[in-house]
ROZA-535542 format. One record per residue: residue in one letter; x, y, z of N, C-alpha, C in turn. Coordinates in pm, whole numbers, padded with zeros to 5 digits, always signed. Layout:
% ROZA-535542
AXYZXYZXYZ;...
END
This chain:
% ROZA-535542
M+11801-04992+01078+11796-05054+00934+11604-05025+00876;N+11624-05009+00777+11420-05049+00727+11337-05065+00689;Q+11460-05222+00586+11339-05272+00618+11403-05433+00574;V+11359-05488+00570+11323-05670+00662+11372-05708+00581;R+11532-05844+00568+11603-05913+00449+11560-06080+00495;L+11420-06149+00482+11325-06272+00524+11479-06344+00435;G+11463-06463+00512+11521-06561+00482+11427-06673+00429;I+11390-06706+00324+11284-06781+00261+11377-06941+00330;I+11337-07036+00370+11334-07149+00360+11241-07294+00288;G+11278-07368+00203+11156-07375+00144+11106-07325+00050;I+11058-07335-00062+11099-07244-00184+10966-07347-00229;G+10917-07416-00170+10817-07508-00314+10643-07382-00321;A+10484-07449-00233+10441-07316-00293+10405-07270-00225;Q+10430-07256-00132+10409-07147-00003+10490-07074+00023;G+10602-07115-00003+10807-07004+00015+10776-06940-00134;G+10757-07000-00208+10755-06969-00311+10635-06856-00328;T+10490-06861-00279+10409-06788-00217+10470-06649-00215;Y+10548-06685-00065+10570-06591-00018+10716-06476-00086;A+10747-06542-00194+10878-06462-00215+10884-06404-00351;G+10743-06430-00432+10658-06412-00534+10612-06189-00453;F+10489-06288-00355+10508-06118-00301+10619-06011-00267;I+10696-06072-00186+10796-05952-00161+10876-05950-00282;S+10905-06034-00383+10955-05938-00460+10895-05860-00549;E+10777-05875-00504+10667-05812-00656+10650-05664-00617;G+10725-05650-00492+10686-05480-00418+10578-05490-00308;K+10495-05594-00337+10284-05617-00259+10315-05592-00090;V+10499-05631-00024+10494-05633+00151+10600-05495+00200;K+10497-05450+00202+10569-05296+00327+10753-05329+00376;N+10858-05292+00311+10928-05300+00445+11085-05443+00423;M+11020-05512+00340+10987-05628+00344+11165-05628+00274;V+11304-05765+00220+11301-05717+00068+11354-05946+00097;I+11347-05989-00014+11472-06165+00020+11528-06113+00001;G+11617-06115+00114+11800-06194+00183+11823-06273+00111;A+11745-06419+00141+11890-06556+00079+11665-06626+00040;I+11760-06698-00026+11695-06875-00010+11756-07019+00061;C+11649-07058+00111+11695-07183+00088+11620-07318+00035;D+11685-07378-00018+11603-07533-00042+11682-07635-00023;I+11647-07774-00046+11735-07918-00060+11734-07959-00154;D+11696-07899-00270+11597-08015-00437+11655-07906-00515;P+11788-07954-00600+11922-07884-00693+11787-07849-00769;A+11666-07906-00812+11557-07808-00876+11553-07678-00859;K+11514-07645-00728+11423-07476-00644+11611-07379-00704;K+11725-07476-00720+11867-07403-00714+11848-07352-00834;E+11834-07463-00922+11800-07365-01121+11642-07316-01100;M+11543-07323-01071+11474-07193-01067+11438-07125-01032;C+11529-07131-00937+11550-06957-00851+11619-06914-00886;A+11740-06924-00960+11914-06848-01021+11808-06812-01126;E+11713-06837-01228+11647-06715-01332+11532-06639-01240;K+11421-06702-01223+11351-06623-01121+11418-06456-01025;Y+11533-06532-00975+11577-06410-00806+11738-06439-00823;P+11803-06362-00943+11915-06368-00969+12028-06279-00857;D+11897-06262-00819+12055-06214-00762+11993-06198-00603;V+11913-06306-00579+11895-06382-00421+12037-06442-00394;P+12128-06453-00287+12159-06573-00302+12132-06696-00221;F+12162-06774-00283+12014-06913-00267+12192-07024-00226;Y+12088-07117-00107+12179-07208-00021+12041-07387+00055;D+12144-07410+00031+12061-07575+00033+12135-07630+00157;N+12125-07533+00291+12190-07625+00360+12125-07447+00485;Y+12017-07497+00565+11939-07352+00605+12111-07307+00723;I+12083-07369+00832+12230-07319+00894+12347-07246+00820;E+12374-07213+00714+12480-07106+00606+12477-07051+00606;M+12277-07018+00575+12216-06913+00535+12261-06854+00659;L+12147-06895+00766+12110-06829+00953+12253-06774+00938;E+12355-06840+00964+12475-06745+00901+12543-06673+00852;S+12501-06661+00707+12601-06568+00626+12588-06469+00605;G+12514-06386+00685+12520-06251+00745+12432-06212+00676;N+12303-06213+00566+12214-06267+00435+12175-06166+00449;V+12014-06220+00619+11963-06222+00649+11847-06170+00807;D+11802-06135+00815+11730-06016+00973+11677-06160+00990;A+11594-06162+00952+11407-06347+00974+11466-06389+00891;V+11325-06551+00939+11374-06601+00826+11186-06660+00864;V+11114-06739+00723+10993-06805+00778+11087-06914+00725;T+10961-06974+00887+11003-07188+00752+10881-07243+00703;T+10872-07241+00602+10775-07341+00474+10840-07464+00451;V+10867-07552+00521+10981-07715+00572+10825-07788+00628;P+10839-07951+00594+10838-08043+00718+10712-07888+00852;H+10635-07984+00936+10585-07896+01034+10702-07956+01183;Y+10772-08175+01141+10830-08102+01246+11016-08057+01262;L+10962-07950+01148+11093-07909+01129+11123-07743+01172;H+10993-07717+01197+10996-07560+01244+11025-07529+01392;P+11024-07645+01508+11029-07586+01643+11190-07681+01685;E+11277-07749+01527+11422-07696+01564+11454-07535+01476;M+11431-07520+01376+11459-07424+01273+11455-07265+01374;G+11348-07346+01411+11334-07171+01484+11440-07142+01635;I+11508-07292+01678+11535-07256+01779+11707-07220+01718;E+11793-07292+01636+11821-07209+01577+11858-07116+01539;A+11714-07081+01461+11746-06971+01392+11713-06793+01548;L+11699-06897+01657+11753-06729+01727+11858-06769+01762;K+11937-06892+01806+12013-06888+01830+12149-06786+01787;R+12084-06798+01713+12165-06722+01531+12100-06564+01551;D+12085-06494+01718+11987-06389+01677+11869-06323+01570;V+11855-06385+01474+11789-06443+01337+11657-06417+01375;H+11546-06337+01369+11416-06359+01436+11370-06469+01292;V+11179-06510+01358+11179-06628+01350+11043-06628+01292;L+10977-06629+01164+10828-06730+01127+10812-06805+01133;L+10751-06876+01192+10699-07029+01160+10577-07007+01140;E+10556-07092+00970+10460-07179+00927+10383-07257+01051;K+10238-07267+00986+10190-07345+01027+10162-07478+01043;P+10192-07592+01049+10130-07529+01277+10254-07522+01329;A+10245-07452+01470+10409-07441+01496+10539-07585+01554;G+10499-07673+01483+10462-07802+01487+10376-07927+01544;V+10423-08034+01566+10320-08154+01562+10305-08191+01633;Y+10400-08195+01766+10325-08207+01937+10420-08095+02029;T+10333-08051+02188+10313-07965+02210+10449-07935+02235;K+10525-08068+02317+10672-08143+02417+10701-07990+02342;Q+10740-08065+02179+10850-07951+02114+10821-07869+02065;V+10688-07777+02034+10709-07641+02056+10697-07627+02164;K+10680-07612+02311+10678-07610+02460+10927-07554+02470;E+10933-07640+02415+11048-07601+02427+11149-07490+02304;L+11114-07486+02194+11096-07333+02119+11061-07263+02175;N+10944-07226+02273+10852-07131+02333+10990-07106+02480;D+10981-07170+02497+11048-07123+02657+11222-07042+02592;F+11265-07085+02529+11412-07058+02410+11321-06903+02405;A+11299-06905+02303+11233-06778+02215+11174-06741+02367;A+11174-06749+02492+11154-06652+02603+11277-06582+02672;T+11405-06589+02630+11540-06591+02646+11601-06461+02569;K+11495-06453+02510+11553-06392+02345+11475-06270+02288;P+11375-06254+02424+11303-06143+02457+11285-06022+02330;E+11439-06014+02281+11467-05832+02207+11412-05945+02057;L+11462-06083+01986+11366-06110+01924+11252-06095+01841;T+11206-06049+01699+11112-06137+01706+11038-06275+01742;Y+10932-06289+01793+10909-06461+01729+10776-06450+01625;G+10687-06527+01524+10554-06509+01503+10571-06620+01463;V+10406-06629+01479+10404-06762+01398+10227-06752+01273;F+10268-06742+01143+10184-06761+01013+10025-06762+01014;F+09980-06751+01075+09744-06705+01134+09769-06624+01094;N+09727-06596+00971+09687-06494+00847+09562-06495+00879;Q+09530-06599+00862+09304-06543+00924+09281-06516+01054;R+09442-06436+01157+09414-06357+01261+09406-06193+01220;T+09437-06201+01049+09461-06082+01064+09352-06038+00949;N+09200-06178+00841+09044-06099+00892+08993-06057+00888;P+08997-05905+00854+08871-05791+00927+08761-05923+00997;L+08660-06070+00930+08604-06090+00914+08605-06162+01068;Y+08726-06239+01122+08713-06261+01253+08793-06204+01364;Q+08856-06033+01322+08906-05923+01380+08746-05849+01433;K+08636-05868+01381+08548-05809+01409+08490-05960+01478;L+08502-06026+01439+08464-06149+01555+08524-06186+01670;K+08576-06151+01736+08701-06143+01809+08639-06031+01898;E+08626-05911+01886+08547-05787+01897+08445-05827+01998;M+08354-05846+01889+08243-05900+01921+08198-06034+02089;I+08299-06126+02075+08292-06176+02151+08374-06142+02305;D+08433-06090+02244+08536-05973+02343+08472-05929+02485;N+08419-05800+02372+08318-05718+02414+08182-05772+02451;G+08123-05924+02513+08075-05977+02518+07905-05941+02475;E+07925-05927+02297+07770-05878+02266+07727-05995+02192;I+07664-06112+02273+07650-06284+02290+07651-06250+02420;G+07671-06171+02528+07685-06286+02613+07790-06369+02679;K+07744-06450+02727+07882-06618+02793+07850-06664+02627;I+07952-06711+02684+07935-06825+02559+07845-06989+02612;R+07709-07032+02532+07720-07121+02575+07729-07261+02437;R+07792-07190+02391+07778-07363+02238+07847-07288+02113;T+07991-07368+02142+08025-07322+01999+07981-07437+01880;N+07926-07454+01773+07984-07530+01631+08002-07529+01544;W+08142-07559+01458+08207-07519+01389+08227-07632+01297;I+08165-07611+01108+08129-07740+01056+08269-07698+00957;I+08408-07725+00933+08527-07709+00802+08590-07791+00664;T+08453-07775+00636+08515-07884+00503+08526-07817+00399;T+08528-07763+00351+08568-07627+00195+08807-07756+00260;W+08830-07864+00257+08904-07905+00235+08970-08038+00089;W+08790-08017+00001+08841-08153-00033+08984-08151-00134;R+09054-08270-00091+09118-08296-00164+09159-08461-00209;P+09173-08474-00389+09220-08594-00443+09327-08697-00394;Q+09313-08838-00437+09401-08868-00343+09533-08783-00451;G+09574-08763-00486+09645-08681-00614+09775-08602-00536;Y+09647-08532-00494+09720-08406-00387+09728-08557-00294;Y+09785-08601-00236+09838-08734-00100+10027-08792-00147;D+09942-08820-00320+10051-08891-00383+10197-08806-00426;Q+10192-08707-00426+10231-08612-00517+10344-08593-00447;S+10411-08652-00296+10578-08654-00186+10445-08705-00137;A+10611-08819-00080+10608-08951+00002+10608-08802+00131;W+10662-08755+00214+10632-08771+00317+10525-08673+00327;R+10392-08629+00259+10284-08608+00225+10195-08725+00312;A+10028-08688+00433+10017-08741+00428+10034-08835+00566;T+10213-08840+00576+10197-08978+00678+10221-08934+00819;W+10249-09022+00922+10278-08966+01036+10440-08904+01030;E+10490-09019+00990+10668-08949+01108+10706-08870+00974;G+10611-08789+00832+10649-08707+00745+10611-08591+00776;E+10484-08638+00792+10420-08482+00836+10313-08501+00993;G+10308-08606+01070+10284-08617+01134+10098-08591+01240;G+10031-08633+01020+09827-08616+01101+09801-08604+00928;G+09713-08540+00956+09606-08510+00813+09553-08361+00781;V+09424-08365+00833+09377-08289+00795+09381-08185+00959;L+09447-08215+01072+09417-08140+01214+09568-08064+01177;V+09672-08147+01124+09760-08018+01103+09871-07955+00997;N+09741-08015+00892+09794-07937+00755+09664-07836+00735;Q+09528-07821+00651+09416-07730+00659+09379-07735+00728;A+09361-07757+00875+09265-07683+00973+09277-07613+01089;P+09471-07632+01094+09525-07581+01147+09485-07418+01226;H+09459-07314+01081+09368-07194+01156+09245-07109+01155;Q+09173-07259+01162+09077-07232+01238+09119-07350+01376;I+09156-07415+01434+09169-07488+01540+09241-07365+01562;D+09288-07235+01485+09362-07194+01626+09301-07059+01627;L+09190-07013+01529+09096-06907+01471+08991-06959+01658;L+08916-07076+01691+08853-07164+01720+08934-07124+01905;Q+08983-07087+01891+09137-07136+02099+09116-07006+02138;W+09106-06916+02005+09185-06731+02014+09021-06701+02023;I+08948-06676+02028+08807-06587+01970+08703-06700+02147;C+08706-06774+02141+08636-06911+02215+08709-06997+02298;G+08834-06927+02330+08907-06957+02414+08909-07166+02443;M+09055-07170+02526+09053-07304+02540+09010-07397+02545;P+08884-07558+02523+08870-07648+02622+08953-07660+02725;K+08832-07727+02785+08933-07857+02855+08922-07924+02842;K+08857-08032+02812+08844-08205+02760+08773-08172+02619;V+08814-08302+02558+08813-08334+02464+08771-08457+02418;Y+08611-08480+02325+08609-08624+02341+08579-08651+02166;S+08663-08757+02087+08668-08702+01953+08656-08902+01851;N+08567-08831+01772+08522-08970+01659+08636-08900+01475;V+08698-09024+01512+08875-08935+01391+08916-09124+01302;K+08834-09056+01206+08818-09184+01047+08986-09188+01024;Y+09158-09210+01014+09178-09237+00869+09204-09361+00800;G+09247-09234+00725+09233-09306+00563+09103-09390+00585;F+08994-09300+00524+08800-09297+00617+08835-09346+00435;Q+08841-09184+00359+08864-09240+00190+08928-09198+00101;R+09028-09194+00175+09147-09175+00116+09231-09242+00078;N+09346-09301-00006+09393-09410+00050+09579-09345+00072;I+09520-09330+00237+09654-09223+00329+09628-09309+00499;A+09727-09313+00544+09786-09311+00711+09700-09276+00779;V+09628-09052+00782+09633-09032+00926+09480-08999+00851;E+09413-08941+00951+09266-08854+00952+09296-08775+00824;D+09150-08841+00729+09086-08678+00648+08961-08700+00736;E+08878-08702+00806+08771-08632+00874+08765-08680+01020;V+08786-08568+01114+08668-08532+01197+08619-08428+01255;T+08583-08538+01403+08434-08527+01442+08462-08511+01644;A+08506-08364+01674+08532-08312+01790+08404-08303+01848;M+08389-08350+02007+08292-08289+02114+08397-08205+02212;L+08299-08065+02217+08517-07978+02321+08404-07978+02450;D+08460-07980+02552+08393-07923+02694+08494-07763+02715;Y+08399-07642+02773+08507-07559+02762+08429-07531+02943;G+08437-07681+03065+08492-07673+03158+08345-07543+03219;N+08226-07474+03193+08186-07425+03220+08002-07370+03227;G+08038-07537+03143+07929-07604+03097+07863-07571+02965;A+07971-07476+02891+07922-07460+02754+08036-07536+02678;T+07974-07620+02543+08002-07745+02507+08029-07685+02364;G+08051-07819+02268+08143-07679+02162+08143-07876+02024;V+08091-07804+01922+08138-07958+01813+08255-07874+01637;F+08284-07968+01666+08439-07928+01576+08420-08034+01460;I+08399-07984+01262+08434-08128+01223+08471-08085+01078;T+08560-08205+01074+08657-08128+00913+08681-08228+00855;A+08694-08208+00726+08696-08323+00630+08777-08301+00509;T+08909-08383+00454+08949-08360+00320+08876-08442+00144;H+08661-08478+00264+08646-08472+00076+08510-08463+00100;D+08439-08388+00160+08345-08304+00060+08415-08231-00038;V+08347-08273-00142+08333-08194-00264+08303-08078-00292;V+08182-08047-00217+08127-07952-00247+08113-07839-00090;G+08203-07916+00035+08213-07834+00190+08109-07698+00229;T+08108-07777+00354+08061-07586+00423+08219-07599+00466;D+08110-07464+00538+08258-07448+00674+08140-07296+00668;R+08105-07329+00826+07918-07233+00863+08011-07282+01100;L+08021-07193+01114+08010-07125+01239+07917-07044+01348;E+07867-07116+01453+07783-07073+01511+07831-07030+01694;I+07845-06984+01744+07885-06914+01857+07650-06865+01887;M+07665-06939+01984+07540-06944+02124+07603-06837+02276;G+07518-06802+02287+07517-06717+02418+07441-06688+02440;D+07402-06657+02565+07275-06587+02696+07180-06453+02578;N+07294-06381+02579+07233-06321+02486+07229-06296+02335;G+07161-06438+02282+07248-06430+02145+07266-06482+02051;K+07283-06521+01877+07384-06611+01871+07424-06516+01744;I+07554-06588+01696+07693-06501+01561+07688-06655+01489;I+07700-06646+01326+07659-06735+01310+07784-06651+01156;V+07836-06726+01092+07972-06724+01005+07937-06819+00900;D+07871-06759+00805+07887-06842+00671+08005-06801+00566;D+08116-06970+00534+08165-06929+00472+08261-06828+00362;S+08334-06846+00578+08416-06704+00592+08430-06590+00511;K+08285-06514+00490+08213-06458+00432+08134-06277+00474;K+08092-06411+00551+07911-06330+00611+07926-06317+00746;I+07915-06288+00860+07871-06251+01013+07701-06252+01000;T+07643-06348+01036+07460-06289+01163+07497-06298+01237;I+07409-06141+01334+07410-06147+01460+07260-06201+01478;K+07194-06205+01581+07105-06194+01650+07117-06156+01761;R+07087-06110+01805+07120-06035+01971+06937-06025+02047;L+06900-06089+02096+06805-06127+02208+06746-05974+02262;V+06591-05954+02251+06571-05795+02305+06606-05851+02471;K+06600-05947+02525+06605-06019+02638+06683-06070+02663;P+06773-06143+02780+06900-06222+02797+06770-06383+02833;E+06805-06478+02737+06752-06647+02716+06719-06655+02897;P+06783-06625+02964+06816-06632+03109+06635-06529+03151;E+06636-06411+03128+06515-06356+03161+06451-06399+03051;M+06410-06439+02954+06278-06485+02897+06271-06639+02922;N+06314-06669+02991+06273-06834+02992+06194-06793+03206;K+06244-06710+03230+06161-06587+03319+05975-06576+03304;T+06039-06518+03194+05885-06442+03223+05803-06484+03090;M+05908-06522+02991+05737-06591+02913+05706-06711+02915;N+05633-06763+02851+05540-06895+02893+05571-06945+02709;M+05507-07015+02724+05533-07112+02576+05475-07081+02444;M+05344-07065+02528+05199-06999+02373+05241-06750+02397;D+05307-06728+02419+05478-06595+02409+05541-06645+02228;I+05552-06747+02270+05726-06787+02197+05613-06803+02062;M+05523-06972+02028+05415-07001+01989+05338-06868+01861;N+05339-06760+01935+05198-06735+01837+05332-06615+01766;L+05444-06563+01849+05620-06513+01720+05609-06608+01651;F+05636-06710+01670+05662-06814+01573+05608-06854+01496;M+05473-06827+01491+05316-06873+01378+05306-06779+01314;G+05399-06653+01264+05358-06513+01214+05405-06403+01325;G+05461-06401+01390+05398-06297+01488+05524-06209+01440;D+05631-06114+01525+05687-06035+01491+05791-06058+01580;T+05877-06137+01503+06004-06189+01621+06101-06027+01645;S+06073-05998+01638+06144-05888+01662+06170-05802+01770;D+05992-05844+01878+06058-05912+01993+06119-05969+02115;I+06159-06060+02002+06273-06122+02036+06404-06180+02029;Y+06472-06113+01905+06570-06058+01858+06540-05976+01804;T+06715-05864+01783+06748-05777+01613+06802-05873+01548;E+06856-05855+01403+06956-05957+01359+07000-05797+01263;E+07116-05875+01201+07226-05784+01160+07355-05826+01080;V+07330-05796+00966+07410-05949+00857+07509-05789+00833;I+07671-05865+00799+07774-05769+00766+07830-05865+00711;E+07854-05785+00521+07953-05911+00452+08068-05834+00392;F+08215-05915+00445+08250-05878+00402+08320-05913+00289;E+08407-05843+00204+08567-05928+00096+08654-05964+00154;S+08677-06043+00031+08826-06122+00055+08891-06131-00021;V+09030-06119-00046+09144-06035-00115+09226-06147-00112;W+09245-06251-00202+09322-06391-00166+09471-06336-00168;G+09530-06357-00073+09621-06308-00061+09690-06211+00052;A+09559-06157+00080+09595-05989+00129+09641-06008+00235;Q+09558-06114+00312+09604-06162+00425+09773-06235+00506;H+09770-06242+00378+09925-06304+00405+10043-06221+00420;I+10059-06174+00296+10090-05973+00309+10087-05917+00480;S+10023-05905+00544+09926-05856+00571+10040-05921+00740;V+10051-06039+00738+10150-06121+00817+10235-06062+00791;L+10308-06056+00742+10438-06047+00647+10476-05924+00726;E+10398-05870+00676+10357-05622+00719+10335-05662+00840;N+10271-05788+00936+10324-05729+01059+10430-05822+01140;F+10513-05926+01016+10649-05976+01127+10711-05819+01107;A+10754-05724+00950+10828-05677+00985+10818-05555+01058;A+10683-05518+01052+10654-05383+01122+10698-05407+01302;N+10678-05502+01297+10713-05557+01446+10898-05529+01507;I+10947-05658+01447+11097-05558+01385+11191-05443+01356;L+11116-05294+01317+11124-05163+01314+11103-05162+01373;D+10992-05118+01403+10972-05098+01490+10852-05112+01667;G+10846-05247+01649+10801-05270+01824+10626-05274+01773;T+10560-05274+01688+10389-05295+01637+10384-05421+01709;P+10270-05423+01791+10210-05618+01818+10199-05597+01738;L+10297-05751+01748+10266-05884+01680+10061-05944+01704;I+10056-05902+01529+09906-06008+01548+09870-06196+01634;A+10062-06250+01543+09990-06367+01585+10104-06457+01687;P+10139-06334+01797+10297-06418+01880+10313-06601+01893;G+10520-06628+01822+10496-06780+01879+10461-06901+01949;S+10441-06749+02032+10373-06866+02135+10292-06884+02142;D+10155-06838+02107+10018-06824+02059+10030-06974+01965;G+10127-07033+01906+10130-07136+01849+10100-07256+01917;I+10110-07289+01994+10160-07414+02113+09959-07440+02156;H+09888-07343+02199+09776-07376+02153+09714-07435+02069;G+09724-07422+01980+09612-07508+01858+09682-07655+01857;V+09836-07646+01858+09868-07781+01855+09791-07858+01965;A+09830-07751+02091+09712-07927+02219+09625-07941+02174;L+09526-07807+02108+09339-07907+02091+09386-08009+01981;A+09483-08010+01885+09473-08150+01745+09549-08263+01823;N+09581-08187+01908+09707-08309+01971+09639-08355+02058;A+09491-08352+02143+09356-08417+02257+09327-08471+02114;I+09240-08397+02014+09194-08463+01924+09249-08573+01912;H+09327-08619+01825+09363-08761+01830+09426-08803+01910;L+09489-08718+02048+09494-08845+02204+09343-08971+02209;S+09232-08903+02178+09148-08925+02249+09092-09022+02155;S+09093-09007+02029+09072-09148+01936+09180-09216+01886;W+09286-09180+01952+09376-09390+01977+09324-09408+02138;L+09311-09347+02225+09296-09401+02359+09091-09480+02328;G+09012-09418+02270+08900-09450+02306+08821-09349+02412;K+08828-09253+02480+08787-09155+02538+08771-09030+02568;E+08766-08894+02630+08772-08843+02635+08864-08830+02785;V+08980-08739+02689+09080-08628+02807+09098-08461+02786;E+09218-08479+02907+09240-08300+02950+09260-08265+02903;L+09270-08156+02961+09364-08056+02815+09447-08013+03001;P+09581-07956+02991+09648-08028+02903+09706-08123+02848;I+09686-08207+02769+09750-08380+02861+09871-08446+02812;D+09872-08572+02926+09970-08580+02864+10104-08618+02752;E+10120-08451+02768+10240-08499+02663+10316-08615+02610;E+10403-08659+02724+10543-08790+02667+10419-08934+02630;L+10287-08973+02678+10198-08998+02579+10115-09007+02529;F+10145-08843+02492+10069-08840+02311+10189-08912+02269;L+10373-08850+02276+10459-08877+02202+10489-09066+02120;A+10480-09135+02307+10465-09248+02234+10328-09361+02218;E+10269-09251+02184+10122-09353+02102+10149-09252+01925;L+10250-09087+01911+10219-09093+01790+10376-09201+01720;N+10473-09226+01837+10607-09339+01780+10557-09421+01771;K+10422-09488+01814+10407-09627+01766+10261-09651+01624;K+10248-09508+01641+10170-09474+01438+10362-09467+01320;I+10482-09400+01430+10501-09404+01307+10638-09557+01324;E+10554-09642+01406+10642-09708+01352+10508-09816+01287;E+10490-09860+01331+10298-09927+01260+10326-09907+01115;E+10315-09706+01074+10380-09680+00920+10543-09687+00876;K+10608-09738+00912+10686-09787+00928+10711-10045+00883;K+10599-10018+00942+10635-10195+00868+10517-10191+00860;N+10358-10156+00792+10282-10179+00691+10238-10019+00633;P+10363-10016+00499+10373-09835+00422+10227-09869+00316;I+10145-09747+00312+10051-09814+00277+10059-09798+00116;K+10069-09784-00029+10148-09846-00093+09906-09800-00216;
END
């Protein structure tokens, strides 16, 4: 095999984007093997746009057609694990769109099955892991450039969505159809990056607003407090009603602070001496003299690194990395088994708000599922109008 024939399950906005990249020759070693969608209108569109590509309205038939080596699942979130398992059963490689699923129990079933098929490639579409900025940030944290982490703060509210966005599909922003709001739709990339770079918290306490500024059943604003279990804490804030949005991540450590603004600029403030040492050797007068016009270089040095972001480049990088793993064993940037971590954190945030108390990770999966099913039943009885 010298190129991967990718089957695209769901040719909506995301699937259509990937099809465009591949058909335009932007993805090395990958071609479109087949397309699947249950919408008859999509079949007509694909017949015009991709006339030589087989089209299916049943993904099992596509998996068994012999036309695809791998698939990407650009479908509603609940279906990702199911489709992943069915593909792996038929020795077809799998690239899951994010999130890996709605709840950890279903993702764990997929991960366990994937572990029985180590010869197959199983990845998850965390394109932000290919972003040079976040790769650099992870490298700095892993190398201990600011020492032991004390606090993480991420406010990511650049997800403004009008009511029309939610009204365009009956399944969108519902418990039964989507499994949640901003936590499972817009913010999974940041949730993944936070745990990928800083580690998973041990406890979560959240304040979540459901239908706060939009006529929806699911969450449109989230404030979560994180406890990493070693004294370090964090705050994660996200929303879909902030029209001027903020994207700012701060990570403070014993030896300094890293600030990321708009996912484009990293500012590193490195302490000349570790803060515990400063605490022992300096007095308040020393600090007052410095911060009232003194030379702050005696306290810290500052470095700014700016990054350019080309739209689509990160998605293309994930597709190329996925193909490379299939063809020559290049390590995956985002192994599919990693997908459960972000789902676990989102589940914990939801569960904490539903129970009105702090929850520990790993959460009680059966309790989460029971509470989620309650939300689904309530939604059926009292649908949003």
